[in-house]
C-alpha positions as CSV (number, residue, x, y, z in Angstrom):
1,M,-230.0,-37.7,145.5
2,T,-229.1,-41.0,147.4
3,E,-231.5,-43.1,145.3
4,H,-229.5,-42.0,142.2
5,L,-225.9,-42.3,143.6
6,V,-225.7,-46.2,143.8
7,P,-227.1,-46.9,140.2
8,A,-224.8,-43.8,139.0
9,F,-221.6,-45.5,140.7
10,L,-222.6,-49.1,139.3
11,S,-222.9,-47.5,135.8
12,L,-219.1,-46.2,136.1
13,L,-218.0,-49.7,136.7
14,D,-218.6,-50.6,132.9
15,P,-215.2,-51.1,131.4
16,V,-216.1,-49.1,128.4
17,V,-217.0,-45.9,130.7
18,L,-213.7,-46.3,132.5
19,L,-211.8,-46.4,129.3
20,T,-213.7,-43.3,128.0
21,I,-212.7,-41.5,131.1
22,T,-209.2,-42.5,130.9
23,T,-209.0,-41.7,127.2
24,G,-210.5,-38.4,127.7
25,T,-208.2,-37.5,130.6
26,V,-205.1,-38.5,128.6
27,V,-206.2,-36.4,125.6
28,G,-207.0,-33.5,128.0
29,I,-203.4,-33.6,129.4
30,I,-201.9,-33.8,126.0
31,V,-203.9,-30.8,124.6
32,G,-203.4,-28.8,127.8
33,A,-199.7,-29.1,127.7
34,M,-199.7,-27.7,124.0
35,P,-199.4,-24.0,123.9
36,G,-202.6,-22.6,122.3
37,L,-204.5,-25.8,122.2
38,T,-207.1,-25.2,125.1
39,A,-209.5,-27.5,126.9
40,T,-212.3,-25.5,125.2
41,M,-211.0,-26.3,121.8
42,A,-210.8,-30.1,122.7
43,V,-214.2,-30.4,124.1
44,A,-215.9,-28.3,121.3
45,L,-214.2,-30.8,118.8
46,L,-215.4,-33.8,120.5
47,I,-219.1,-32.8,120.5
48,P,-219.7,-34.3,117.1
49,V,-217.9,-37.4,118.1
50,T,-220.1,-37.9,121.3
51,F,-223.4,-37.7,119.2
52,G,-223.4,-41.4,118.4
53,M,-222.3,-42.3,122.0
54,P,-224.4,-43.2,124.8
55,P,-225.0,-40.0,127.1
56,L,-222.9,-41.2,130.0
57,H,-219.9,-42.2,127.6
58,G,-220.0,-38.8,125.7
59,L,-220.4,-36.7,128.9
60,S,-217.7,-38.7,130.8
61,L,-215.2,-38.3,127.8
62,M,-215.7,-34.4,127.7
63,G,-215.4,-34.2,131.6
64,G,-212.1,-36.1,131.4
65,V,-210.8,-33.8,128.8
66,Y,-211.9,-30.9,130.9
67,C,-210.0,-32.2,134.1
68,G,-206.8,-33.4,132.1
69,G,-206.7,-30.1,130.3
70,M,-206.7,-28.0,133.3
71,Y,-203.8,-30.1,134.9
72,G,-201.9,-30.4,131.6
73,G,-201.3,-26.7,131.3
74,A,-199.0,-26.9,134.2
75,I,-196.6,-29.3,132.4
76,S,-195.4,-26.8,129.9
77,A,-195.8,-23.9,132.2
78,I,-193.3,-25.4,134.8
79,L,-190.9,-26.8,132.4
80,L,-190.8,-24.3,129.6
81,S,-192.4,-21.1,131.2
82,T,-195.0,-21.5,128.3
83,P,-198.4,-21.9,129.9
84,G,-200.3,-24.6,128.0
85,T,-203.5,-22.9,128.9
86,P,-204.2,-19.2,130.3
87,A,-205.2,-20.6,133.7
88,A,-201.6,-22.0,134.1
89,A,-200.0,-18.5,133.6
90,A,-199.6,-18.1,137.5
91,T,-198.3,-21.5,137.7
92,S,-195.3,-20.4,135.8
93,F,-194.3,-17.7,138.2
94,D,-192.9,-20.3,140.7
95,G,-192.9,-23.5,138.6
96,Y,-190.4,-22.2,136.1
97,P,-188.1,-21.0,138.6
98,M,-188.2,-24.4,140.4
99,A,-187.4,-26.1,137.0
100,R,-184.4,-23.8,136.6
101,Q,-183.1,-24.9,140.1
102,G,-183.3,-28.4,139.1
103,K,-186.6,-29.2,140.8
104,G,-188.9,-29.6,137.8
105,G,-190.0,-33.2,138.9
106,T,-190.9,-31.9,142.4
107,A,-192.8,-28.9,140.8
108,L,-194.8,-31.4,138.7
109,A,-195.6,-33.6,141.5
110,I,-196.8,-30.5,143.5
111,A,-199.0,-29.5,140.7
112,A,-200.3,-33.0,140.3
113,W,-201.3,-33.1,144.0
114,A,-202.8,-29.6,144.1
115,S,-204.8,-30.1,140.8
116,F,-206.2,-33.4,142.3
117,W,-207.3,-31.9,145.4
118,G,-208.6,-28.7,143.9
119,G,-210.5,-30.8,141.6
120,I,-211.9,-33.0,144.4
121,I,-213.1,-30.2,146.5
122,S,-215.1,-28.6,143.6
123,T,-216.4,-31.8,142.6
124,F,-217.7,-32.5,146.2
125,A,-219.1,-29.0,146.2
126,L,-220.8,-29.9,142.7
127,L,-222.3,-33.3,144.3
128,L,-223.4,-31.9,147.6
129,M,-224.4,-28.2,147.3
130,A,-225.0,-27.5,143.5
131,P,-228.5,-25.8,143.8
132,T,-227.7,-23.6,146.8
133,L,-224.2,-22.5,145.3
134,A,-225.9,-21.9,141.9
135,H,-228.3,-19.5,143.3
136,F,-225.7,-17.7,145.3
137,S,-223.7,-17.2,142.0
138,L,-226.9,-15.4,140.6
139,R,-226.4,-12.6,143.3
140,F,-223.3,-11.3,141.4
141,G,-224.3,-8.6,139.1
142,P,-222.2,-5.8,137.1
143,P,-221.0,-4.1,140.4
144,E,-219.9,-7.3,142.1
145,Y,-218.0,-8.3,138.9
146,F,-216.3,-5.0,138.8
147,V,-215.1,-5.1,142.3
148,L,-213.9,-8.8,141.7
149,A,-211.9,-7.6,138.9
150,I,-210.3,-4.8,141.1
151,M,-209.6,-7.7,143.6
152,G,-207.8,-9.5,140.9
153,L,-205.9,-6.5,139.8
154,S,-204.7,-6.0,143.3
155,S,-202.5,-9.0,142.7
156,I,-200.3,-6.5,140.6
157,V,-199.0,-5.4,144.0
158,T,-197.9,-8.8,144.9
159,L,-196.6,-9.9,141.5
160,T,-194.2,-7.0,141.4
161,K,-190.7,-8.3,142.4
162,G,-188.8,-5.0,142.3
163,S,-190.1,-1.5,141.7
164,M,-193.9,-0.9,142.7
165,V,-194.1,1.8,140.2
166,K,-192.9,-0.5,137.3
167,G,-195.4,-3.0,138.3
168,L,-198.3,-0.6,138.4
169,I,-197.0,0.7,134.9
170,A,-197.0,-2.7,133.6
171,G,-200.5,-3.6,134.8
172,F,-201.6,-0.2,133.3
173,L,-200.1,-1.3,129.9
174,G,-202.2,-4.4,130.0
175,L,-205.2,-2.5,130.7
176,V,-204.4,-0.1,127.7
177,V,-204.0,-3.1,125.5
178,A,-207.2,-4.6,126.8
179,T,-209.1,-1.4,125.2
180,V,-208.2,-2.4,121.8
181,G,-211.3,-3.5,119.8
182,M,-215.0,-3.1,119.9
183,D,-216.3,-0.9,122.8
184,P,-218.7,-3.5,124.8
185,L,-221.2,-0.8,125.4
186,S,-221.3,1.5,122.5
187,G,-219.9,-0.8,119.8
188,Y,-217.4,1.9,118.7
189,M,-214.0,0.5,117.4
190,R,-211.1,1.6,119.5
191,F,-207.4,1.7,118.6
192,T,-207.7,-1.0,115.8
193,F,-206.0,1.4,113.1
194,G,-208.4,-0.3,110.5
195,Q,-206.9,-3.8,111.2
196,V,-209.8,-6.3,110.9
197,D,-208.1,-8.9,113.1
198,L,-208.2,-6.4,116.1
199,Y,-212.1,-5.7,115.9
200,D,-212.5,-8.5,118.7
201,G,-209.6,-7.2,120.8
202,V,-206.1,-8.4,121.0
203,P,-206.2,-12.2,120.9
204,F,-205.3,-13.3,124.4
205,M,-203.5,-16.6,123.9
206,P,-200.9,-15.4,121.3
207,A,-200.2,-12.5,123.6
208,L,-199.8,-15.0,126.5
209,I,-197.4,-17.3,124.5
210,G,-195.3,-14.4,123.4
211,L,-195.1,-12.9,126.7
212,F,-194.0,-16.2,128.5
213,S,-192.7,-18.3,125.8
214,I,-190.8,-16.2,123.2
215,S,-189.3,-13.7,125.9
216,Q,-187.9,-16.7,127.8
217,I,-186.4,-18.2,124.5
218,L,-184.5,-14.9,123.9
219,D,-183.2,-15.1,127.6
220,L,-182.2,-18.7,127.2
221,T,-180.1,-18.2,124.1
222,A,-177.1,-17.2,126.3
223,E,-177.2,-20.6,128.3
224,T,-176.7,-24.2,127.5
225,R,-179.7,-25.6,129.1
226,I,-182.6,-24.7,131.5
227,A,-181.3,-26.5,134.4
228,E,-177.7,-27.8,134.9
229,G,-178.9,-30.7,137.3
230,L,-182.1,-32.3,138.1
231,D,-183.3,-32.7,141.8
232,G,-182.5,-36.4,141.8
233,T,-186.2,-37.4,141.9
234,S,-186.3,-41.0,140.9
235,L,-189.6,-42.7,139.7
236,S,-189.9,-44.9,142.9
237,S,-189.5,-41.8,145.1
238,I,-192.1,-39.7,143.2
239,K,-194.6,-42.6,143.4
240,R,-194.0,-42.9,147.2
241,S,-194.1,-39.2,147.9
242,K,-196.8,-37.7,150.0
243,L,-198.2,-34.2,149.9
244,P,-195.3,-31.8,150.6
245,K,-195.4,-30.3,154.2
246,G,-197.1,-27.0,154.6
247,L,-199.0,-26.9,151.3
248,G,-202.3,-28.5,152.7
249,G,-203.8,-25.2,153.8
250,T,-202.9,-23.5,150.5
251,I,-204.4,-26.2,148.5
252,V,-207.6,-26.2,150.4
253,Q,-207.9,-22.4,150.2
254,G,-207.2,-22.6,146.5
255,G,-209.8,-25.3,145.8
256,I,-212.5,-23.1,147.7
257,I,-211.4,-20.0,145.8
258,G,-211.6,-21.9,142.4
259,T,-215.0,-23.5,143.2
260,I,-216.7,-19.9,144.2
261,V,-215.0,-18.0,141.2
262,G,-215.7,-20.8,138.9
263,M,-219.4,-20.4,139.5
264,L,-219.4,-16.9,138.4
265,P,-220.3,-16.7,134.6
266,G,-217.4,-15.1,132.7
267,A,-214.9,-15.3,135.5
268,G,-213.0,-18.5,134.8
269,A,-209.9,-20.3,136.0
270,T,-207.4,-17.8,135.1
271,I,-208.8,-15.2,137.5
272,S,-209.3,-17.8,140.2
273,A,-205.5,-18.9,139.8
274,F,-204.4,-15.3,140.3
275,I,-206.6,-14.4,143.2
276,S,-205.5,-17.7,144.9
277,Y,-201.8,-16.8,144.2
278,N,-202.3,-13.4,145.8
279,F,-204.1,-15.0,148.8
280,A,-201.2,-17.4,149.3
281,K,-198.4,-14.8,149.0
282,Q,-200.1,-12.4,151.3
283,G,-200.8,-15.2,153.9
284,S,-197.1,-16.5,153.7
285,K,-194.4,-15.7,156.1
286,D,-191.9,-15.5,153.5
287,P,-193.7,-13.6,150.6
288,E,-190.4,-12.4,149.1
289,T,-189.8,-15.9,147.8
290,F,-192.8,-16.1,145.7
291,G,-191.7,-15.7,142.2
292,K,-188.4,-17.4,143.0
293,G,-189.4,-21.0,143.3
294,N,-191.7,-21.1,146.2
295,P,-193.8,-24.6,146.0
296,K,-196.9,-22.7,147.5
297,G,-197.2,-20.6,144.4
298,V,-197.4,-23.7,142.2
299,A,-200.0,-25.2,144.8
300,A,-202.1,-22.1,145.0
301,S,-202.5,-21.7,141.2
302,E,-203.1,-25.4,140.4
303,S,-205.6,-26.1,143.1
304,A,-207.7,-23.0,142.1
305,N,-207.7,-23.5,138.4
306,N,-208.8,-27.2,138.8
307,G,-211.3,-26.1,141.5
308,C,-212.9,-24.1,138.7
309,V,-213.8,-27.3,137.0
310,G,-216.6,-28.4,139.4
311,G,-217.4,-24.8,140.1
312,S,-218.2,-23.8,136.5
313,I,-220.5,-27.0,136.0
314,I,-222.7,-26.0,139.1
315,P,-224.6,-23.2,137.3
316,L,-224.5,-25.2,134.1
317,L,-226.4,-28.2,135.4
318,T,-228.7,-26.3,137.7
319,L,-229.5,-23.1,135.8
320,G,-228.3,-23.6,132.2
321,I,-225.6,-20.9,132.7
322,P,-222.2,-22.0,131.8
323,G,-219.3,-20.7,134.1
324,N,-216.8,-20.3,131.6
325,S,-216.0,-21.2,127.9
326,V,-215.4,-25.0,128.6
327,A,-218.7,-25.2,130.3
328,A,-220.4,-23.6,127.4
329,A,-218.8,-26.3,125.3
330,L,-219.9,-28.9,127.7
331,M,-223.5,-27.4,127.6
332,G,-223.4,-28.1,123.7
333,G,-222.6,-31.8,124.7
334,L,-225.5,-32.0,126.9
335,M,-227.9,-30.4,124.5
336,I,-226.9,-32.6,121.5
337,Q,-227.7,-35.7,123.8
338,G,-231.2,-34.1,124.3
339,L,-230.4,-33.2,128.0
340,I,-231.8,-29.6,129.1
341,P,-229.9,-28.2,132.1
342,G,-232.3,-27.5,135.0
343,P,-234.1,-29.5,138.0
344,E,-235.1,-32.3,135.6
345,L,-231.4,-33.3,135.3
346,F,-231.3,-34.2,139.0
347,T,-234.7,-36.0,139.0
348,R,-235.8,-37.5,135.7
349,Y,-232.1,-38.0,134.6
350,G,-230.5,-38.2,138.1
351,T,-228.6,-41.5,137.6
352,L,-227.0,-39.9,134.4
353,T,-226.2,-36.6,136.0
354,Y,-224.7,-38.2,139.1
355,G,-222.8,-40.6,136.9
356,F,-221.3,-37.7,135.0
357,I,-220.4,-35.9,138.3
358,L,-218.9,-39.2,139.7
359,S,-216.8,-39.6,136.6
360,L,-215.2,-36.2,137.3
361,F,-213.6,-37.9,140.6
362,L,-212.3,-40.7,138.5
363,A,-210.7,-38.2,135.9
364,N,-209.0,-36.3,138.8
365,L,-207.6,-39.9,140.0
366,V,-206.3,-40.6,136.5
367,F,-204.4,-37.5,136.0
368,L,-203.1,-37.6,139.5
369,V,-201.7,-41.2,138.7
370,L,-200.2,-40.3,135.5
371,G,-198.8,-37.0,136.7
372,L,-197.0,-38.7,139.4
373,Y,-195.6,-41.6,137.3
374,L,-194.6,-39.5,134.4
375,A,-193.3,-36.3,136.3
376,P,-189.7,-37.6,136.4
377,Y,-189.8,-38.2,132.5
378,F,-191.4,-34.7,131.9
379,A,-188.6,-33.2,134.1
380,R,-185.9,-34.4,131.7
381,V,-187.0,-31.8,129.3
382,T,-184.9,-29.3,131.5
383,S,-181.8,-31.2,130.8
384,T,-182.1,-31.0,127.1
385,P,-179.6,-28.8,125.6
386,N,-181.0,-25.4,124.5
387,A,-179.8,-25.8,121.0
388,L,-182.5,-28.5,120.6
389,L,-184.9,-27.1,122.9
390,I,-185.4,-23.6,121.7
391,P,-186.3,-24.6,117.9
392,G,-188.9,-27.0,119.4
393,I,-190.5,-24.4,121.6
394,V,-190.5,-21.8,118.8
395,I,-192.3,-24.4,116.6
396,L,-194.9,-25.1,119.3
397,S,-195.4,-21.4,119.9
398,V,-196.1,-20.8,116.3
399,I,-198.4,-23.8,115.7
400,G,-200.3,-22.9,119.0
401,S,-200.8,-19.2,118.0
402,Y,-201.8,-20.1,114.5
403,A,-204.1,-23.0,115.4
404,I,-206.3,-20.8,117.4
405,N,-207.8,-18.7,114.5
406,N,-205.8,-20.2,111.6
407,N,-204.6,-16.6,111.1
408,M,-200.9,-15.7,110.6
409,F,-201.7,-12.2,112.1
410,D,-201.8,-14.0,115.6
411,V,-198.2,-15.5,114.9
412,W,-196.8,-12.0,114.1
413,L,-198.7,-10.7,117.2
414,M,-197.2,-13.4,119.4
415,L,-193.7,-12.5,118.1
416,G,-194.2,-8.8,118.9
417,F,-195.5,-9.5,122.3
418,G,-192.5,-11.8,122.8
419,I,-189.9,-9.3,121.8
420,A,-191.8,-6.5,124.0
421,G,-191.9,-8.9,126.9
422,Y,-188.2,-9.6,126.8
423,F,-187.2,-5.9,126.8
424,L,-190.0,-5.3,129.7
425,E,-188.4,-8.1,131.7
426,K,-184.9,-6.7,131.4
427,G,-186.2,-3.3,132.4
428,G,-187.6,-4.6,135.5
429,F,-191.2,-4.5,134.5
430,S,-193.6,-7.4,135.3
431,T,-194.9,-9.2,132.4
432,G,-197.3,-11.1,134.8
433,A,-198.8,-7.7,135.8
434,L,-199.3,-7.0,132.1
435,V,-201.0,-10.3,131.4
436,L,-203.3,-9.6,134.6
437,G,-204.3,-6.2,133.2
438,L,-205.0,-7.8,129.8
439,I,-207.2,-10.4,131.4
440,L,-209.1,-8.4,133.8
441,G,-209.5,-5.2,131.7
442,P,-212.4,-6.2,129.7
443,I,-214.2,-7.6,132.8
444,A,-213.7,-4.4,134.8
445,E,-214.7,-2.2,131.9
446,L,-217.9,-4.0,131.2
447,G,-218.9,-4.1,134.9
448,F,-218.1,-0.6,135.5
449,G,-220.1,0.6,132.4
450,Q,-223.2,-1.6,133.2
451,S,-223.0,-0.6,136.8
452,L,-223.3,3.2,135.9
453,I,-226.1,2.5,133.5
454,L,-228.0,0.6,136.2
455,S,-227.4,3.5,138.8
456,Q,-227.8,6.2,136.3
457,G,-224.4,7.5,136.7
458,S,-224.1,7.1,140.5
459,P,-220.8,5.6,141.8
460,L,-222.4,4.6,145.1
461,I,-223.6,1.3,143.5
462,F,-220.2,-0.1,144.2
463,F,-220.5,0.6,147.8
464,D,-223.9,0.1,149.0
465,R,-224.4,-3.8,148.2
466,P,-223.3,-6.3,150.8
467,L,-221.3,-8.4,148.3
468,C,-219.4,-5.4,147.0
469,I,-218.6,-4.4,150.6
470,A,-217.3,-7.6,151.4
471,L,-215.2,-7.8,148.3
472,W,-213.8,-4.3,148.8
473,I,-212.9,-5.4,152.3
474,I,-211.0,-8.5,151.1
475,T,-209.3,-6.5,148.5
476,L,-207.9,-3.8,151.1
477,L,-206.9,-6.8,153.4
478,L,-204.8,-8.4,150.6
479,M,-203.1,-5.0,149.8
480,I,-202.2,-4.0,153.4
481,P,-199.3,-6.5,153.7
482,A,-197.6,-5.5,150.6
483,F,-197.5,-1.7,151.4
484,T,-196.6,-2.4,155.1
485,S,-193.5,-4.7,153.7
486,G,-192.5,-2.0,151.3
487,R,-192.3,0.5,154.2
488,R,-190.3,-1.8,156.3
489,K,-187.7,-2.3,153.6
490,K,-187.5,1.4,153.2
491,Q,-186.8,2.0,156.9
492,A,-184.4,-0.8,156.9
């Protein structure tokens, strides 16, 4: 490895490469902040563009888009309660309340620092331990994925602000909605009512935009603006600000969780963000402040979803198995350059491969600088009169929902979920729990079905594998504090 690092580092000093990394990161931030325009879409669209580029330039461009896109989703999630990417959904739980309190600039600065360190942790793991971690991820089979999904679903307990029963009902509704479409094992259609657009299931991004964006718009119609006063964070103070006190442990924990979950094919940044948020809330001395503007909620989510960047690339480069949809698009970029994932990438093409890995460090640094310098300007959005802001959010939501599949059905679906989300919130039901059920339902169902096929119907397969046992123990430990705090409240 060492013989490739120096030439790889020197190759990054090329001004054209630095410009490419910066351009990709800026594009990624913009795309990530736009609801419906995901990093996957941006990377996929760039593949034909990179065909005529030198390999390092093309890969650095796509890597910059990936890193920038994961951070960019936090901007709209914090300021408008409209997650730019699915992974930023958990960020909105505390980021948006901070913006409502006039602390939008602070929340964006926390998101920038957390995203930076989460990305750095995962990129170091990619640089130093890629082969070892890739082989570890191969130990996850269907039973482990099922228990991992259960661990994620246990977050419903922590996402519930009021009645636990209502939170569980909302999570169950999400699981029910997730069953719409083709059965992953038998191929039968379920609950589609003959609607072709539902054959692949309920499109997730329009549902997410509706639940978090349109429902908030309906709630904002009675107010003049999101926040009456900004937190007074000036440009100079943001630039001089250090990592907020007490967030270091949360960020490191989120970065490690993101790296581990990111390595697992199909898991992705969204699951890691929710799991990290759950860990942070359960380990906090004041868990009741989560969902009301606790900075640790923003730090936990953002460090985890950016931690997935390096994590998802580990099995891609070493085994040719992409960790998520963005990594799959990156694999297309590798293949179009004639690079086959595997051991050869680290030997024959070592300089190029390590150059690409080191470019991720630079991309993280670029979005950190941009995020800190521009946070005060982004925060001004919260002082915009709602009479101007609401139509803009509606337009972005409609465009974002339509752009995914170029289908008006997705727009109507988004509006339907928005209205439903508004009434659910007014009734005390957690839309976050519903989204969690919608995300994790297909993973849990597929893992459960495949596991029963492997064990010929025996449920013991979920309890006799070491990794499954470890995941069950972690899940129970995460749920104990929530139930004990509920009992204390009843006794008080």
